[in-house]
N, C-alpha and C positions, 0 to 999 in steps of 0.2 A: 540599432545604435540609438543611444539617448539623444535628445535634442541638445544642440550646442549653444543654445541661448545662455548667456552668462551675464549676471548683474555684477558690475564692478562699482560698488557703492560704499560710501561711508554712511552707515545707517545708525543714527543716534537719535535720542529723544532729549532735546536740550531745553531747559527752562531759562528764560532771559527777562530783561527789562525791570530791574529792581532799582529803587531809589537808595537802597543800602546793600550793595553787593556783598559786603563782608558778612552781614547778618544772614543774608539769604544763603550764602555758600555754607555757612556753619549749619544752618537748618538742614540743608541737603545732606551734609556729612553725617548729621545725627540720624537721618533716615537710612543711610547706607553709605557705601564707598562710592567715589566718583573720581574720574580722571580730570574733569574740568575742561575737556575738549571733545569736539564732535568725533565720534568713531572710536572713543577710548574705551576703558574698562567699564564693567557694569556699575550703574549708579543706583541710588535709592531715592525714594520719595517718602516724606513724612506722612504716616498714615496709609501708605501704599496707594495713594490716588493722586493723580495730577489734575488740577483744574485751575482756571484763572482766578477763582475767588479766594484761594488760600495763598496769601503772600509768602508763606513760609516755603513754598516749593519753588519760588522764583529764584533764579541764580544759575550759575554755570555748572550743571551736572548732567551726566549722560546716562541714559538707560539702555539696556540691551535691546537690540532689534534682530530677530532671527527670521529667515525665510519660513513662511507658514505653508501648511499643507492645504492645497486648493481642493474644493469640492466641484466636480463636474458631473452634471446630469445630462446624459445624451438622450435627446428626444428625437426618435427615429420614425420617419414616415414609412408605413408599409401599406399605403393605399394601392389601388389597382394599377395605377400608372407606373408603379415600381416594377411590375412584372413584365416580361417580354411581350406578352400579348396585349398589354395595356397602354403602350406608348408608340408614337409614330416611328421611332428609330428601331423599335423591336429590341431594345437593350434590356438586359437583365440587371436593372439598377438595384434590385433587392439583394442579390447575391454579392454584388460589388460593395454595397454599403455594409452589409452584414460582416463581410470579411475584413473591411477596413476598421469597423468598430472593434472587432475581436483583436485585431493586431495592435491598435493603439492602447486598449485597456490592458493588454498583456505587457506591453513595453513599459508603460508608465505606472503600472499598478502599485509599485512600492513607494511612489513619490506623489501620487495624486489619488484622491478618493473618487471613484467613479460610481455612477448609478445608471440605470437604463429604464427608459419609458418608451413604449412604442404606441403608434396610433394609426388608424382607429382601433379601439379595443375589441369591438364585437364584429369581427369580419369572418368569423367561423373558420379560420385557417385559410380559407379562400384559395386563390391561385388562378392565374390566367387573365386577371384584369377585367373580367366581364362585369363591369359595374352596372351595365344596363339591366342585369338580371338580379341585382341586389336591392333590398328594401332600404330606403333612406333611414328609417328609424333604427335599424339594426347595424347599419354600416357607417353611421355618424357618431358612434360612441367615443367619448373623450378617452384619450390614452390613460392607461393605468400603469403603476409602477411594476416593472418586471424584476428588477434587481435594486435593492436599497443601496444608497450611497455608502460605500465602504472601501477600506483599503484592500488591495489585491483582489479586485472584483472580476478579473479577466475570465477565470474559469466559470464563474456563475453566469456572466454575461454570454459567454459562448454557449453554454448549455441552454440558456433561455431562448437564444436566437435560433438555434439549430432546427427546431420543429416548425418555426413560423413560416408563413407564406404571405404574399401580398394580395390584398383585395380590399375594396371599400373606398370610402370618400376621404376627405381631408379636413377633419375637425381641429384645425390648428389652434384656434382661439381657446376652445374649451380645454384642450390638452395643456396649453401653457398655463391656464388658470389652475388646473389640477397640479401642475408641476410646482407652482409657487408653494403650495401647502407641503410639498415634500422637501424641496431644497431650502425652504425658509426655516426649517427646524434644525436643531443641532444634529451633527453626525453622531455615530455611536460613541458611547461614553468613554471607551478605552482609547479613543484616538487623540484625546487632548484637544486644545483649541484649534480652530481652523479659521482662516479668512479666505477671501477670494472665492465667492460662490458664482458658478458659471453654468449656463445652459448652452449646449451645442445642438442647435436645431438643424436636422438634415431632412430636406424635403425636395420633391420634384414637382410640386403642384401649388396652384393658387388656392388659398384658404377657401373652404366652403362650409356647408353644414350649419349655416345660421338658420334662424326661424323663417327666413325668406327663401331658403333653398328649395327649389322644386325640380332641379334638373338631374341629369345623369352624367357619369364620367368621373374621373378621379381628380379633376382640377388641373391635370397636366396633359390632357388628351387621352382619354380612356378608351376601352374597347367599344363603348357606345358612342364614340365621337367626342369632340371637344366640349368640355363642360362649360356651361354658361357662367359668366362672371357673377360673383356673389358679393356686391359692394358692402353689405352689412357684415359679412364674415371678414372681409378685408379690414374694415374699421375696428371690429372687435379684436382682431389679432394684434393690430398696432396698440390698442388699449391694454391688452394683456401683457405685452412686452414692456410697455411704459410702466405698468404696475410692478413688474419684476424689477425693473431698473430702480424705481423709487424705493424698493425694499432692499436694495444693495446686491441684487442678482444680475449679473451681466449676461447678455445673450448674443452669441455668435450665430449667424445665419448662413447655412451652407446649402446651395442648390445643386441638384444633380441634373446636368444638361439644361440649365435654365438661363444661361447668359443671353441667348437670343430669343427667349420666350416672350409672349405677350404680357406676362406678369412679372418680368424682371424688375420693373420699377417698383412694384409692390414689395418684392423681397428686399430691394435696396432700402425702402422706407422702414421695413422691419429691422434691418441691420442698423440703420441710423438710430432707431429708438432703443437699441439694445445696450447703450451705455458703454460700449467697448472702444469708441472712437472710430469704428468702421462707418463709412458712408455708402459702401457697396457690399452686397452679399458676396460670398465666396462661391463662384460657380465652378463646378468640376465636371469633367467629361467621362470619367471612368472611376472604377474602384481604386486604381493606383493613384489617381489624382486626389481622391478623397483621403487616402492614407497619408499623403504628403500634407494636405491641409490640416488634418487631425493632429499630426505631429507639430506643425507650426502653432496651432491654437493651444495645444497642451503646453508647449514651451512658453507661450505668452502667459498663460495662467500660472504656471509654476514659478516664473521669474518675477512676478509683480505683486506677490502677496507676502506680507511680512507681519510677524507677531511682535508686539511690544511687551515690555516687562511690567507695565503699569497701565491702568485704565486712563483714558483721556477724555476731556470734554472737547468736541470738535470745534466749538465756537472759539476756543483759545489756541487752536493748533494751526501752525503754519507749516505746510509741506512744500519743500523746494526740491526740484530736480534740475540739475545744471544751473543752480543759483536763481532759478525762476520760480516764483510762487505759483502754486497750482491750486485750482478751485476745488472746494469740498463738494461732495455729493453728486457724483456722476456727471460732472461737466465733461465735455469731450476731451479735455486736456487736464484732467484732475485726479481726484482720489475719493475713495469711499472708506468709511469706518465700519468695521464689523459690528454685529449686534452685541458682542462681548465688550466693545469699546476698548479692546486691546489689540486690534489688528487693522492694518492699513493695506489697501489694495490700490495700486495705481491704475488709471484708466487711459485709454487712447494714446496720444503722443507722449504723455508722461511715462507710461509704461515702456513705450518704444525707446525713449531717450535713456531711461534707466538700463534697459537691456544693452544699449550701445555704450555704456560706460559713464554716463553722466552721474555726478554726485547726487545722492538722495539723502535728504535730511528732514527730520521731523522736529519742530521747535515749538515748545509750549510758552506762550506769552502771557502777560498779566492783563492784557486788554483784549477784547474781541478782535479777531483777525478779519481784515478786509483785503481780498485779493481782487484786483481789477482785471 
């Protein structure tokens, strides 16, 4: 069943604040048709671009806003602690995670563009979680792309995951750095514009594999015993997520049986840095729980990304949800602008409020916008 998240929003792009409304309205009419009210028919902009410097675009006219196709890159941990022999509960976390990923990418494949990256890259296929028998250099390889971000990716993702097994360490920071190079580029040319770029990180371990790493274990309690804490890897992982956030990519953090772990606080810090408005990571106990969380996160991504019919300069754009101004550029209660400058994605509580029926409006003003 598809997610039931629904956005009940009046989505318009409104230019306002003119000293001569009649002149500006005529200029807008010359650029295209307009209803003159938020949520009305498609409107035009002279020259096809909206910005605060061109007084001709100021006036009461509305541009089309459509729900955009979100890009989600699933970054999946396949370190040794994901295997039954590699964790203290002897849970097959790998099979549960793999099946949940296959389920969600099949369910939402026609409405969300999915990609897959697994880490570590060089674990030799592995199995059994015996990280104490693995070489650090070969089992700390940053994740590599397994399936490019694309529509209807479910079959490709299932085929990529089927032969994989879990072994190795947890090079989270290096993997997320590599992920930015992938999700930060446009999706395939035949998809059209996209907004809302997300990473869903699924892991059961504390980040390790920094230059200081000298221990064994998968970061979540491996076959060789509990791994030592790697403070440098922790800091590097936060920095990698903050860099993704700065580039307009939001990161959801999901932990497999991590709610009571010694590194739960680290995962919470990672979630907070992700720009989604989350201050806690999503901890799941089983593959079924993970499927439910995946569905929730897919719904959030799908419901909070919108395409506009003209480019905008964010300095002059006021986004309101429920009549409350929201901050630009990944504030916990705000919005981000896509690199195409024609797409808006709500973040945090702004997204939640829109999902629950609050009015969503995008307004172009003639002076730089200040939201307190």
